[in-house]
Steps between C-alpha positions, in 0.01 A plus 500: 500500500731198476648363820866495516649155470763382734790266387359212714147540342649503152698170561195338691293579179765350271528177700130473585424215252734259691374282804557662837763234596722575186863555554719724290865555411600868504798664304657835494705622222852606519510837342814668377546862392550491117586850373154684509299229646504154676551147363374182668774248476389225744227433736533361849264329754323691754291210615410146422165334596364829625137544599300781378538699810880441474507612137312819597762575773794416267358727215455791742861479611616461137289779390647734768866415384399527130374861570787617697785349276349478158189697433400773760203620288359139473117457572298200570270603225792469240559136586445259208506122473693405190503135577419270210416171664215404719637498861803718424471873584771734405407835651684814363460878555588743241678229302717396795461155639375511845406137622424159349241273662463141397228255609641189645351200331 
């Protein structure tokens, strides 16, 4: 039986290859109702120079807002990283942008 993964565990695993003292910039997407779905027009800062523990707390808060306002049926197991660059993580759930996390260099 597979253990159920939490949001925090999923993000920790995603960021595990970075040193413990790494800092991150975290973005949320502005989502607008577009007929039958949602469109992401812009993204805005949730945090700059955030530690891993701060990223996890911020992501948890964003996840709660995301579920209530945009995707009530969203599940952590449906989150996918569609980022294309090393150190850039663009997480989406059911093709809706959820949160972006960038490694500060």
